[in-house]
N, C-alpha and C positions, 0 to 999 in steps of 0.2 A: 540386385539392389534391394535394400531392406530399409523400411521406415517403420518405427514402432508407433503403435496407436496408443490411445490413452490407457487401455486396459492391458497393455503389454503384448497384445497379439500383433502379428504382422504376417503379410504374405510376401514370401521371398521369391522373386522371379529368378529362375536359374540363370547364371551368367551366360551359359551357352545359348539359351533362347534369346536372352537380351542382346548378345553380340550378333546373333543371326539376323534379328530385325534390323540392326544398324548396318550390317554388311549388305543385306538386300537393298536397303535404302541407298547406300553408296552406289551399288551397281546400277540401279534404275536411274538414279540421278546422273551418273556418268554416261549412260546410254542416251539419256535425254540430251545431254550436252553434245555428244557425238553426232546425233541426228541433226543438230542445228549448227554443225561445223565449227564448234568452239575449239579453242586451242587447249593445250594440256593444262594450263592454269585454270581456265574456265571449267574444264572437266572435273578437276579436283575440287574446286570451290562448290560447284553445283552438286557433286556427289556428297560432300560433307554437309551441305545445306539441307539436302533431302533427308539425310540420315539423322541429323541432330536438330533440325529447325523446330519441329514440333515440340521436342523435349525442352529446348531452350525457352520457347514461349511459355510452356507450362511452368517451368521452374521460376521464371521471372514473375509470372502472375501469382504463383504461390508464395513468393518471397521466402522460400525455405532457406535453410542454412547452406545448401550446396546446389551447384548446377551440374547435372549429370555429365555434360560435355567435358567438364574439367576434372572429373573424378578418375578417369582412366586414360591418361595420356598415351599409353601404349596402344590402346585401341584406335586412337586417332591416326597413329603412324600406319597401322595395318590398313585402315580405311583409305589412306592416301595411296598406299601400294595397290590396293584394289582398283582405285580410280585410274591409276597409271596403267594397270594391266588391261582394264576395259578400253582405254584410249588406244593402245597399241594392238589389241587383239579383239576388237569389237565384233569381228565376224563370228567368233565363237558363241557369242550371246544372241546373235540374231537368228540362229538356228535352234534355239532352245526355248521356243515361245511358250509351250505348255508348262514346262518346268519353271520358267521364270514367272509365269502368271501365278502359279501356285505359291511360289516363294513370295511374290509381291502381296498376294492376298493374306498369307500367313504373317507377313511383316506388318501389314496394316492392323491385323488382329492383335499382334503382340504390342504394337505401339498404343492401341486403344486400351489394352489391359494395363500397360505401364502407366499411362496417364491417369486412368480412373483409379488404379490402385494407390498411386502416390497421393492423389487428392483425398482419397478416403482415409489413408493413414495420417494425413495432416489434419484431419478433423473437419474437412469441408462438408457442406450440406449436400443433399441428394442432387439438386440441380447442377451445382458446380462440379460434382464428381462426373456427371454425364458430359457436361460441356468440356471439361479439361481432358476427358478421355477421347472425345471426338476431335478436339483440337490437336491433341498429340498425334492422332492417327493420320491427319491430313495436313498438318501445319507445315511440315517440311516440303511437301510437294507444292503447296501454295506459294511459299517463299521462293522456291525454285522457278516456278512459272513467272512470278512477278519480276524476278531478276533478269529475265530475258525479254521483258516487255510484253508478255502474253497474259490474257485473262486466265486466272487459275482454273485448272481443269475441274476442280471440285465445284466451281460455280457454273459450269456449262452442262448441257444435256449429255448424259452419259449413263452407262450402267452403274449400279449402286457401288459407290466408293465411300463418300462421306456418309451416306445413309447407313451403309453397313457398319462403319466405324462407330457412328452414334448409337446404332442399335446394340452393338456389342457392349459399349459403355453403359447403356441403359440396363441391359440384363445384369451386368456386374453390379451396378449400383443397387438395383432392386434386390438382388440376392444378398448383397453385403449388408444393407440396412435392415433386411429381414433376419439377420443373424445366422445366415447360412454359412457353412464352412467356406472360407475364402478360396480354398483350392478348387472347390466345385464351382464357385462363382467365376474364377479365372478360366476354367475349362469351358464353361457355358459361354463366356464372352468370346473366346477364340473360335469356338464352334459357330456361334451366331454370325460373326463377321465373315468367316470363310464360306459358310453355307449361303448367306445372302449374296455374297459376291459371285459365287458360281451360279446360283439360281438366276440372278439378274442377267447374266451373260447367256445362260442356256435358253431362257425364255425371252431374251432381248428386252428386258424391262429397263426403261430409262426414265430418268427424272425429266419432268416437263420443263420446257423453256418458254412456252407461251401458254397463258391461261387468263381468260377474261370471263368472269362470271356475271358481268354487268348485264348482258342481254337476257340471260336466264333469270337473274334476280328481278329485272325490270318486267319480264313477261309474267313471272310468278306474282309480283306485286299488282300488276294490272289485272290478272285473273282474280286475285283475292279481292281487289277493289270492286270488280264487276259482281262477284259473288255476294259481297256484303251489301252492295247497292240493291241487288235483286231481293235479298232477304228483307231489307228495310222497306222496299216498295210493296212487297206482299204483306208485310206486317201493317203498313199504313192502310192498304186496301181492306184488310181484315178488320181493323178498328173502325173504319167507316161503315162497313156492312153490318156489323154487330148491333149498333144502336138502332138502325133502320129495321132490322129484323125484330128486335124487341118491341119497338113501337107498333109494328104490325100485329104482333102477338097480343099486346094489350088492347088494341082496337077490336080484335076479334073476340076477346073475352068480354069486353063491355057490350058489344053488340049481341 
């Protein structure tokens, strides 16, 4: 996909890499549907939703001239065939966990790159480039979960997924706005997402689902209050003692 920027430069994501991310999205979405015992129609729909959902949201928000989902109809047919294949041969994919995990991490990275790159080429500001990159990386999965009545996985405690996508988009945006070569920014984005995804799994880093700083803040405020009160008390005593000491000194001098 290619979108020209104002100065005529553009980053072209190779079609093969672009198709790879969509294909992996279809496979993961179809497997998600199979695990929840959906029929063939549900498997196809969830597969397509996972693959294209984030990109559709991005394109609608950008209000650009085209929606990627509609630019390559042939790819949609291939994705439908992949979803059907997963439905009837799901056992093949359940025994390829490591390979599928790597493919999924790489797919998230490419989605983050595609979203951030298109937002940048459309002239969006830094914050929107990061947001649209992160949204594209996880939007399809969120729509998939909502469609089956579940809380989206990106909102639950888990290893870095949305965090990795947002970090990759942030790296791309920082390098792009710093006028670094867009190819290097793209490579840095992909590496950041995959690296953080693997690192979070290896060290079992997970996003927190419970956090209440109120007791700590209250304790700190109480300690600060006691500290200030003690300083004020000592300062008051000091002011009372100083005049008395001076008066004694004057009395001794006069005597």
